DOMAR-825549 format. One record per residue (C-alpha): x, y, z negated; residue number from 0. Coordinates in Angstrom, 3 decimals, padded with zeros to 6 digits. Example, Ala and Ser with C-alpha at 12.3 -4.5 7.8 and 13.67 -1.06 7.14 Angstrom:
% residues 2
+----------+----------+----------+-----+
:       px :       py :       pz :   n :
+----------+----------+----------+-----+
:  012.300 : -004.500 : -007.800 :   0 :
:  013.670 : -001.060 : -007.140 :   1 :
+----------+----------+----------+-----+
This chain:
% residues 121
+----------+----------+----------+-----+
:       px :       py :       pz :   n :
+----------+----------+----------+-----+
:  000.080 :  000.062 :  000.130 :   0 :
:  001.671 :  003.420 :  001.117 :   1 :
:  001.083 :  006.383 : -000.957 :   2 :
: -000.586 :  009.419 :  000.610 :   3 :
:  001.677 :  012.438 : -000.065 :   4 :
: -001.273 :  015.082 : -000.498 :   5 :
: -003.083 :  012.731 : -003.086 :   6 :
:  000.061 :  012.398 : -005.031 :   7 :
:  000.600 :  015.816 : -005.229 :   8 :
: -003.011 :  016.718 : -005.929 :   9 :
: -003.467 :  014.438 : -008.845 :  10 :
: -000.016 :  015.327 : -010.571 :  11 :
: -001.200 :  019.127 : -009.868 :  12 :
: -004.396 :  018.378 : -011.711 :  13 :
: -002.844 :  016.983 : -014.557 :  14 :
: -000.902 :  020.098 : -014.686 :  15 :
: -003.995 :  022.330 : -015.196 :  16 :
: -005.172 :  019.887 : -018.327 :  17 :
: -001.990 :  020.858 : -020.295 :  18 :
: -002.131 :  023.910 : -022.745 :  19 :
:  001.193 :  025.491 : -021.782 :  20 :
:  001.308 :  027.369 : -025.125 :  21 :
:  001.127 :  024.255 : -027.356 :  22 :
:  002.899 :  021.790 : -025.069 :  23 :
:  005.481 :  023.499 : -023.203 :  24 :
:  007.867 :  020.333 : -022.959 :  25 :
:  005.181 :  018.491 : -021.460 :  26 :
:  004.685 :  021.462 : -018.909 :  27 :
:  008.166 :  021.404 : -017.953 :  28 :
:  008.287 :  017.543 : -017.486 :  29 :
:  005.187 :  017.543 : -015.337 :  30 :
:  006.943 :  020.352 : -013.257 :  31 :
:  009.813 :  018.276 : -012.703 :  32 :
:  007.924 :  015.287 : -011.992 :  33 :
:  006.114 :  017.306 : -009.333 :  34 :
:  009.043 :  018.867 : -008.020 :  35 :
:  010.639 :  015.791 : -007.409 :  36 :
:  007.593 :  014.266 : -005.629 :  37 :
:  007.643 :  017.281 : -003.237 :  38 :
:  011.144 :  016.487 : -002.687 :  39 :
:  010.501 :  012.864 : -002.038 :  40 :
:  007.911 :  013.967 :  000.704 :  41 :
:  010.250 :  016.544 :  002.029 :  42 :
:  009.020 :  019.875 :  000.781 :  43 :
:  011.877 :  021.738 : -000.176 :  44 :
:  010.275 :  024.877 : -000.448 :  45 :
:  007.807 :  023.709 : -002.695 :  46 :
:  010.191 :  021.781 : -004.767 :  47 :
:  012.290 :  025.137 : -005.312 :  48 :
:  008.969 :  026.837 : -006.441 :  49 :
:  008.227 :  024.246 : -009.160 :  50 :
:  011.895 :  024.017 : -010.263 :  51 :
:  011.899 :  027.721 : -010.719 :  52 :
:  008.652 :  027.417 : -012.858 :  53 :
:  010.046 :  024.661 : -014.897 :  54 :
:  013.369 :  026.527 : -015.408 :  55 :
:  011.352 :  029.948 : -016.747 :  56 :
:  009.939 :  027.726 : -019.378 :  57 :
:  012.823 :  025.721 : -020.353 :  58 :
:  014.996 :  028.385 : -020.583 :  59 :
:  012.951 :  029.861 : -023.577 :  60 :
:  012.652 :  026.770 : -025.518 :  61 :
:  015.229 :  025.624 : -028.089 :  62 :
:  015.826 :  022.246 : -029.300 :  63 :
:  014.244 :  020.644 : -026.380 :  64 :
:  014.049 :  016.522 : -025.965 :  65 :
:  016.672 :  014.999 : -023.706 :  66 :
:  014.099 :  013.523 : -021.696 :  67 :
:  012.816 :  016.919 : -020.570 :  68 :
:  016.513 :  018.126 : -019.678 :  69 :
:  017.117 :  015.011 : -018.010 :  70 :
:  014.072 :  015.468 : -015.816 :  71 :
:  014.828 :  018.888 : -014.882 :  72 :
:  018.214 :  018.662 : -014.218 :  73 :
:  017.643 :  015.377 : -012.309 :  74 :
:  015.399 :  016.895 : -009.759 :  75 :
:  017.874 :  019.975 : -009.439 :  76 :
:  020.586 :  017.749 : -008.504 :  77 :
:  018.453 :  015.728 : -006.134 :  78 :
:  017.391 :  019.079 : -004.595 :  79 :
:  020.680 :  020.612 : -004.353 :  80 :
:  021.925 :  017.386 : -002.783 :  81 :
:  019.138 :  017.170 : -000.116 :  82 :
:  019.560 :  021.190 :  000.553 :  83 :
:  023.479 :  020.978 :  000.899 :  84 :
:  023.284 :  018.034 :  003.189 :  85 :
:  020.745 :  019.313 :  005.211 :  86 :
:  022.472 :  022.624 :  005.783 :  87 :
:  025.933 :  020.987 :  006.374 :  88 :
:  024.159 :  018.919 :  009.223 :  89 :
:  022.929 :  021.945 :  010.717 :  90 :
:  026.352 :  023.785 :  010.686 :  91 :
:  028.275 :  020.842 :  011.965 :  92 :
:  025.678 :  019.901 :  014.625 :  93 :
:  025.563 :  023.509 :  015.610 :  94 :
:  029.605 :  023.421 :  015.742 :  95 :
:  029.460 :  020.067 :  017.714 :  96 :
:  027.027 :  021.441 :  020.103 :  97 :
:  029.272 :  024.544 :  020.632 :  98 :
:  032.357 :  022.431 :  021.107 :  99 :
:  030.822 :  019.871 :  023.410 : 100 :
:  028.993 :  022.039 :  025.409 : 101 :
:  031.505 :  024.587 :  026.512 : 102 :
:  032.576 :  023.900 :  030.090 : 103 :
:  035.682 :  024.585 :  031.353 : 104 :
:  036.118 :  026.727 :  034.398 : 105 :
:  038.153 :  024.173 :  036.200 : 106 :
:  035.576 :  021.304 :  035.444 : 107 :
:  033.756 :  019.694 :  038.362 : 108 :
:  029.977 :  020.156 :  038.205 : 109 :
:  029.578 :  016.182 :  038.070 : 110 :
:  031.641 :  015.994 :  034.864 : 111 :
:  029.429 :  018.345 :  032.887 : 112 :
:  028.576 :  017.233 :  029.252 : 113 :
:  025.221 :  016.847 :  028.437 : 114 :
:  024.125 :  018.816 :  025.390 : 115 :
:  021.397 :  017.709 :  023.031 : 116 :
:  020.020 :  019.264 :  019.737 : 117 :
:  018.603 :  017.260 :  016.772 : 118 :
:  015.625 :  018.769 :  014.834 : 119 :
:  016.441 :  018.794 :  010.864 : 120 :
+----------+----------+----------+-----+
């Protein structure tokens, strides 16, 4: 059985609305980190970053936070930056490769041109 990404995110978001943020700040951060991780798994980098920022605003103001809450936040942050960095490295090196491979020397015969391709990221 495959999970529908939108159903998964909607379910987790509906749980977020049930938590009293003032009384249960750690639970709020933990659920935001879970939502951010789900969005990351489904490819929503922008949504992941937004939820991570919301979680950090609450987490930054707390003291004596349970290790599991910190681990959830920093775990999704690490995964996010791995994906973000590798995606941007791929774009950079892909463009660099495209530039180097597609330069045609003036002395090249027309039939020896190198075909150039781009890859969506």
